C-alpha positions in Angstrom: 9.4 -12.3 -21.7 6.5 -10.5 -20.1 7.4 -9.4 -16.8 10.4 -10.0 -15.6 11.4 -9.1 -12.0 11.4 -6.1 -9.7 15.0 -5.5 -8.1 15.5 -5.5 -4.5 17.0 -2.5 -2.6 17.2 -1.2 0.8 16.2 1.6 2.1 18.4 3.5 4.4 17.0 6.7 6.2 18.3 10.1 7.2 17.3 13.4 8.6 17.2 16.6 5.9 15.8 20.5 6.2 12.5 21.7 7.1 10.8 18.8 7.6 13.6 16.9 9.9 11.0 14.8 12.2 10.0 12.9 8.9 13.1 12.9 7.3 12.0 14.1 4.3 12.5 17.9 3.3 9.9 20.3 1.7 11.7 20.5 -1.5 11.5 16.8 -2.2 8.1 16.5 -1.9 5.8 16.0 -5.3 2.1 17.3 -5.2 1.3 16.2 -8.6 -0.1 13.1 -8.0 -1.5 13.1 -4.4 -5.1 13.4 -4.8 -4.8 10.1 -6.7 -2.6 8.9 -4.0 -4.8 9.9 -1.4 -8.1 9.0 -3.4 -6.3 5.1 -3.8 -5.6 4.9 -0.2 -9.0 5.8 1.1 -10.9 2.9 -1.1 -8.1 0.4 -0.5 -8.7 1.5 3.5 -12.0 0.8 3.1 -12.1 -2.3 1.4 -9.6 -3.6 3.9 -12.3 -3.1 6.3 -14.8 -4.4 4.3 -12.7 -7.5 4.5 -12.3 -7.9 8.3 -8.7 -6.6 8.3 -9.1 -3.1 10.3 -6.4 -0.6 9.8 -4.7 1.5 12.6 -5.7 4.8 11.0 -8.8 7.1 10.3 -7.2 9.6 8.3 -4.7 9.8 5.7 -2.0 13.2 5.0 -0.6 12.8 1.6 2.6 15.4 1.7 1.8 16.9 5.4 3.7 19.8 6.4 4.2 18.2 10.5 4.1 14.9 10.6 1.9 12.7 12.8 2.5 12.3 16.6 3.4 9.0 17.3 0.7 6.9 18.2 -1.9 9.2 16.3 -4.1 7.3 13.9 -3.2 9.0 11.1 -1.5 7.5 8.4 1.4 10.2 6.6 2.3 9.3 3.3 5.4 11.4 1.6 5.3 11.3 -2.5 9.5 12.0 -2.8 10.9 13.2 -5.6 14.3 10.7 -6.2 17.9 12.6 -6.2 21.2 11.9 -7.4 23.6 12.2 -4.5 26.4 14.0 -6.2 23.5 16.4 -6.8 21.9 16.9 -3.4 22.5 20.5 -1.3 23.2 19.8 2.7 19.3 20.9 2.9 18.4 17.8 1.2 17.6 19.6 -1.9 17.9 18.8 -5.8 17.0 21.4 -8.9 18.9 18.4 -11.0 17.0 15.7 -12.5 18.4 12.2 -12.1 20.3 10.5 -15.2 20.9 7.2 -16.1 23.9 5.2 -14.3 23.1 8.0 -11.0 23.4 6.5 -7.5 20.2 7.9 -5.9 20.6 9.3 -2.7 19.1 8.3 1.2 15.9 9.9 1.1 15.2 9.0 -2.5 12.6 6.0 -2.2 13.9 2.8 -3.9 11.6 -0.3 -4.5 8.4 2.1 -5.6 6.6 2.6 -2.2 7.6 1.7 1.5 6.4 1.8 4.9 9.0 3.3 6.9 7.5 3.7 10.3 4.6 1.6 12.1 4.6 3.5 15.2 3.7 6.8 13.7 2.4 5.3 10.8 4.5 6.6 7.7 4.7 5.8 4.0 6.7 7.0 1.4 6.5 6.7 -2.4 9.0 7.2 -5.1 7.4 10.3 -7.1 8.4 8.8 -10.4 6.8 5.4 -9.3 3.5 6.8 -8.5 3.6 8.5 -12.0 4.2 5.2 -13.6 1.9 2.9 -11.6 -0.9 6.0 -11.6 -0.8 6.8 -14.9 -3.6 7.0 -17.1 -5.2 9.1 -20.0 -8.1 11.8 -19.7 -10.5 9.0 -17.9 -12.4 11.7 -15.7 -12.0 10.1 -12.4 -10.8 6.5 -13.5 -7.9 5.7 -11.4 -5.3 3.3 -11.9 -5.4 -0.6 -10.7 -1.8 -0.9 -10.5 -1.6 2.3 -7.9 -4.0 0.3 -6.0 -2.1 -2.9 -6.2 1.2 -1.3 -5.3 -0.5 1.0 -2.7 -2.5 -1.9 -1.3 0.7 -4.1 -0.4 2.0 -1.6 1.6 -1.5 -1.5 3.7 -1.0 -5.2 4.0 2.5 -4.8 5.9 0.8 -1.8 8.3 -1.8 -4.2 8.8 0.8 -6.9 9.7 2.6 -4.0 11.3 5.8 -4.5 9.9 8.2 -2.8 7.7 8.4 -3.4 3.8 8.7 -2.7 0.7 7.2 -3.3 -2.9 10.3 -4.9 -4.9 11.6 -8.2 -5.7 15.0 -9.5 -6.4 17.8 -10.7 -8.8 21.3 -12.1 -8.8 24.8 -12.0 -10.4 27.1 -14.5 -9.7 30.6 -14.9 -10.7 31.4 -17.9 -12.6 35.0 -18.2 -11.9 34.2 -18.4 -8.2 35.1 -22.6 -7.3 32.4 -24.8 -7.8 31.4 -25.3 -4.1 31.0 -21.8 -3.4 28.6 -21.8 -6.7 26.7 -24.4 -5.5 26.2 -22.6 -1.7 25.1 -19.5 -3.7 22.5 -21.2 -5.3 21.6 -23.1 -2.2 21.4 -20.0 -0.1 18.7 -18.8 -3.3 16.6 -21.5 -2.9 15.7 -20.3 1.3 12.2 -19.1 1.2 13.4 -17.3 4.5 10.9 -14.3 5.1 8.9 -14.6 1.8 5.6 -16.0 3.1 5.2 -12.6 5.1 5.5 -10.6 1.3 3.9 -13.0 0.1 0.8 -12.2 2.7 1.0 -8.6 1.7 0.5 -9.5 -1.7 -2.7 -11.7 -1.0 -4.2 -9.2 1.1 -3.4 -6.5 -2.1 -5.2 -9.2 -4.4 -8.1 -9.4 -2.0 -8.9 -5.8 -2.8 -8.4 -5.7 -6.3 -11.2 -9.1 -6.5 -13.4 -6.0 -4.2 -13.0 -3.1 -6.1 -11.7 -3.6 -9.6 -15.2 -4.3 -11.1 -16.8 -1.7 -10.1 -16.3 2.3 -10.8 -14.4 4.2 -10.6 -11.7 1.2 -11.6 -14.3 0.1 -14.4 -13.4 1.1 -18.1 -16.8 2.5 -19.3 -15.5 1.7 -22.6 -15.5 -2.3 -22.5 -17.6 -4.8 -20.7 -17.3 -5.5 -16.9 -15.5 -8.9 -18.3 -13.2 -7.0 -20.5 -12.9 -4.0 -18.0 -11.2 -6.6 -15.1 -8.8 -8.1 -17.9 -8.0 -4.8 -19.3 -7.0 -4.0 -15.2 -4.9 -7.2 -15.0 -3.1 -5.9 -18.5 -2.6 -2.7 -16.6 -0.6 -4.4 -14.0 1.2 -6.1 -15.9 2.7 -2.3 -18.4 3.1 -0.6 -15.2 5.3 -3.2 -13.5 7.4 -3.1 -16.6 7.5 0.0 -17.1 8.9 1.1 -13.2 11.2 -2.1 -13.8 12.5 -0.7 -16.8 13.2 2.7 -15.1 15.1 0.6 -11.9 17.3 -0.8 -14.3 18.7 2.2 -16.2 18.9 3.9 -13.1 20.8 1.8 -10.4 21.7 -1.8 -12.6 23.0 -0.2 -15.7 24.1 -2.5 -18.3 23.5 -5.6 -16.3 23.2 -8.4 -18.5 20.0 -10.6 -19.2 19.2 -13.8 -17.0 20.4 -16.9 -18.5 17.8 -18.4 -21.1 16.5 -21.0 -18.4 14.8 -18.5 -17.1 12.8 -17.0 -20.2 9.8 -19.5 -21.7 9.3 -19.5 -25.2 5.7 -22.0 -25.0 2.6 -21.0 -22.8 2.2 -23.6 -21.5 5.8 -24.8 -21.0 6.0 -28.8 -21.2 7.2 -30.4 -18.2 10.1 -32.4 -19.6 11.8 -28.8 -21.6 11.8 -27.3 -18.0 13.4 -29.8 -16.0 15.9 -29.5 -19.0 16.2 -25.8 -18.9 16.8 -26.1 -15.0 19.4 -28.8 -15.5 20.9 -26.9 -18.1 21.0 -23.9 -16.2 22.7 -25.8 -12.7 25.8 -27.2 -15.2 26.5 -24.7 -16.8 26.6 -22.3 -13.7 28.8 -25.6 -12.4 30.8 -26.2 -15.4 31.9 -22.7 -16.5 34.8 -20.6 -15.2 34.6 -17.7 -16.9 32.0 -14.1 -16.9 28.9 -14.1 -14.9 25.4 -15.1 -15.2 22.2 -13.5 -13.9 19.7 -15.1 -12.3 16.0 -14.2 -10.8 16.1 -17.1 -8.3 16.1 -15.6 -4.6 13.0 -15.2 -2.8 14.3 -13.9 0.5 12.6 -10.5 0.3 9.8 -10.8 -2.1 7.7 -12.9 -4.2 8.9 -12.3 -8.0 7.4 -10.2 -10.2 6.3 -13.4 -12.2 4.5 -15.0 -9.6 2.8 -12.2 -8.3 1.0 -11.4 -11.8 0.1 -15.0 -11.5 -1.9 -14.8 -8.8 -3.6 -11.6 -9.9 -4.8 -13.6 -12.8 -5.6 -16.7 -11.5 -7.8 -14.6 -8.9 -9.4 -12.2 -11.3 -9.4 -14.4 -14.3 -12.8 -16.5 -12.3 -14.7 -13.2 -11.5 -14.1 -11.8 -15.2 -15.5 -15.4 -16.9 -18.9 -14.2 -14.3 -19.3 -10.5 -15.1 -21.4 -9.5 -18.4 -19.6 -9.1 -22.0 -21.8 -6.8 -23.8 -22.1 -4.0 -21.8 -19.6 -1.7 -23.2 -20.1 1.8 -24.4 -21.5 1.6 -28.1 -19.1 4.0 -29.7 -16.2 1.6 -28.7 -17.8 -1.6 -29.8 -14.9 -2.5 -32.2 -12.5 -1.5 -30.0 -14.1 -3.4 -26.8 -14.3 -7.0 -28.9 -10.7 -7.0 -29.9 -10.1 -6.6 -26.1 -11.9 -9.0 -25.2 -10.1 -11.2 -27.3 -6.6 -10.5 -26.6 -6.9 -9.3 -23.0 -7.5 -13.3 -21.9 -4.9 -14.6 -24.1 -2.8 -11.9 -22.1 -3.7 -13.0 -19.0 -2.9 -16.7 -20.1 1.0 -15.9 -20.9 0.9 -13.8 -17.5 -0.4 -16.9 -15.4 1.9 -19.4 -17.5 5.0 -17.3 -17.5 4.5 -17.2 -13.4 3.6 -21.1 -13.5 6.9 -21.9 -15.5 9.5 -19.8 -13.5 8.0 -20.9 -10.8 8.3 -24.5 -11.7 11.8 -23.9 -12.8 13.2 -22.9 -10.1 11.4 -25.9 -8.0 13.9 -28.1 -10.4 17.2 -26.2 -9.8 16.4 -25.9 -6.1 15.7 -29.8 -5.8 19.1 -30.3 -7.7 21.4 -27.9 -5.9 20.0 -29.2 -2.5 20.8 -32.5 -3.6 24.2 -34.9 -2.5 25.2 -34.6 -6.2 24.0 -31.6 -8.0 26.6 -32.2 -11.1 24.6 -35.2 -11.7 24.2 -35.5 -15.7 26.6 -33.0 -16.3 28.7 -33.4 -18.9 
């Protein structure tokens, strides 16, 4: 499966140590990627202005020693080193690397990046998320499109004047529960709730991508203009999957794989197979009495990653189609040709995976919200 769901988490804020006003001690700040974060936020903020979506700050301060006053037009950004709760001192410091299975402390940032305050404009990012989303081999001044997408999403929340985080949701269901309780759990997972607010933030970040990716510093000089935009879609997917893998290893170790109904094998998947997969999932959940099943169905907080990647692909593919295909660096022509052949295939898979997940969810929700969810089950 090319993209799975990013796990949803809730950030709990506390105050520690030397930077008590912001809640992050100086020993937990990471400066390695501060420059790229600042450059990316500056470009994204300019894009919001160009899109007639002005943001309420004029200055960006990354890892400041003192936080901005409430009401000032300064965006404070903290790149936080994650730490295990068992290895944190009273001052909030830690010198022990986080291991798989460790429980993160309250200062650690779950979900990549999160807007934690709108009155004083504060954004926090996990240092490892920034590293994963912003990693590029030495490319001069080139920036990573995945870091742009993640930070632009959070700027969308600032534009909305609300808190938020870059995350998704996956759930496990105990199959030993009574059938009526399992039906209610599935029905609750179908409630769209506040996902529209998150989708709006994503839509704004996609508009930023459309505006910035075809041009430097996101333009990949080895590829044509068209190939560079499609390459950016690939980079987004690779970074998102890397972040999800880290989250799985850290906080939800040894979780079972999602039910096969949520894993497409044919692109595009025929409607009859989608309906059959949805029916099989519901019937198995309602009939089985032992074990657990994991399902990426809930949409209460964030759009699923597959849906996000589908939206990105659908937005960028038409732009790429109208760009030149023959202006890549000559010394990389063979690589550029291969990339131009493969990236459209990958982008098609990203889109179709999102379409499949969206369709199978609709079928599942239609069945569980009917008067007879178990109709047709053996």
